[in-house]
N, C-alpha and C positions, 0 to 999 in steps of 0.2 A: 314458333321461333321467338327467341328472346333477343332484344336489342343488345349488340356487342358480344353475343355469346354463340349462337347457333349457326354461324356462317363465317366465311373468311373475310376479315376486315382489313382494309388498306389504310394505313395512316402515315404520318410524317413526323419527323423529329429532328432535333438539331442539338448537337453537343457544343455548347458555347465555352470557349477557352479564352484565357487572357495571356498576356506576355510572360506571366509567372507560371504558366502551365497549370493554373487552377481551372477547375471546371465548375460551371454554374448548374446547380440542381434545384428542383422544386420539391417540397414536401407535399405529396399528392394525397388529398383527402379520399379520393375514390379508390385508391389502391392500398388500403390499410396503413396510411401515413408513410408509405415508402417514398424514397427519393427517386425522381425521374428527370430526364431531360425535358425541356419544353417541347411542345408540339401536340398534335392530336390528329385531326382528320383531314383528308384530301376531299375537296368538294368536286362534284361531277364536272368534268371538263377542265379542271384546274391542273396545271403542271406542278410537279413536285417542288421545284424551287419557289414558285409563287406561293404554294401552300405553306411551305416552311416559313417564308418571310411574313405571311399574313398571320400565321399562328403565333410567331414570336412577338409581333406587334400587338396582337390581342392579349397575350399573356403577360408580357413584360414592358411594353411600350418603348422598345428600343429599335434602332436600325442595325442590321447586321451585314457582314460581308461573309459570304460562303467561300470555303476553300476545300481542296482535295475532292476527288471524284465522289459521285453518289455512292452510298453504301446502304445496306439494309440489315434489319434484324428480324428474325422470325421467332414467334412465341407460340408454342402449342401446349396447351394444358388440357388434360383429360381426366381431371379428378371427378369423382362421382357427382359432386355438387357444383362443379364449375368446369365448363368446356369452352375453350377459346382457341382460335387460330388467327393470329394477327401477323400481318406483314407490315413493317414500319420502314419506309424509305427515309433516308436523311443525308445530312451533310455535317461537316464541322464548320464552325463559324466563330467570328470575333465581333464584338460590339463595336460599331463605328461611331455611334452617337447616343448620348444620354445614359443615365444610370438606370438600371432595371428597377421597375416598380411592380408590385403584385397587383395586376389589373383584375384578377379573378380570385379574390379571397374565399369565395365559396368553394373553389376547387383546390386551392393551394394554401397551406398554412404558413409556409415560410420559403424564402429564396435565400440560398447560401452558396458561397464559393468554397470549394474543397481542394486541398492539395492532393495530387495523384497518389501520394503515399499515406494519406490520412482520410480515406473515404468512409462514409457510413456503411454499416453492414446491410441495411435494408434498402437495396437499390432494385428497382423494377427489372424484370427479366428482359424487357425490350430496351433498356438503357445500358445494361452490362456489356453487350457486344460493341457498342460505340466507344465505351471507355477502354476496353481491351484493344480495339482497333486504333484508337488514338495513341495508346502507350506503344504499340508495335511500330506505328509510323514515326513516332518521335525517335525511336532507336535507330531507324534507318534513314532519317532525314539528312 
């Protein structure tokens, strides 16, 4: 078994938005420089909301307020050279204190806010469902 590959992995993520409906994404070194929402793993015995807040603090050094119900994204890749099955639970959030800082430069090249109508093309598979979910909820709000 290879770490992160040959089993079902459970993670957490958080799509951070601001009052201008911009979303905050990280350029992720581990995923071919693709843009992703912050977050990563849930530790054994940790509830999802605590995991999200811990991951956001570790990656961005900010405090967040979570809103809207829990959601999830599922990624299944079965390419010959890469097999993954990831379940990523998450929420939507707003920053309530501090300006984001890149606390893990070995993992993230850049932090950037994007307008919903001007998103980068290379977004990770586990981030896309959160963006689409946010767009849909904004329409019905």
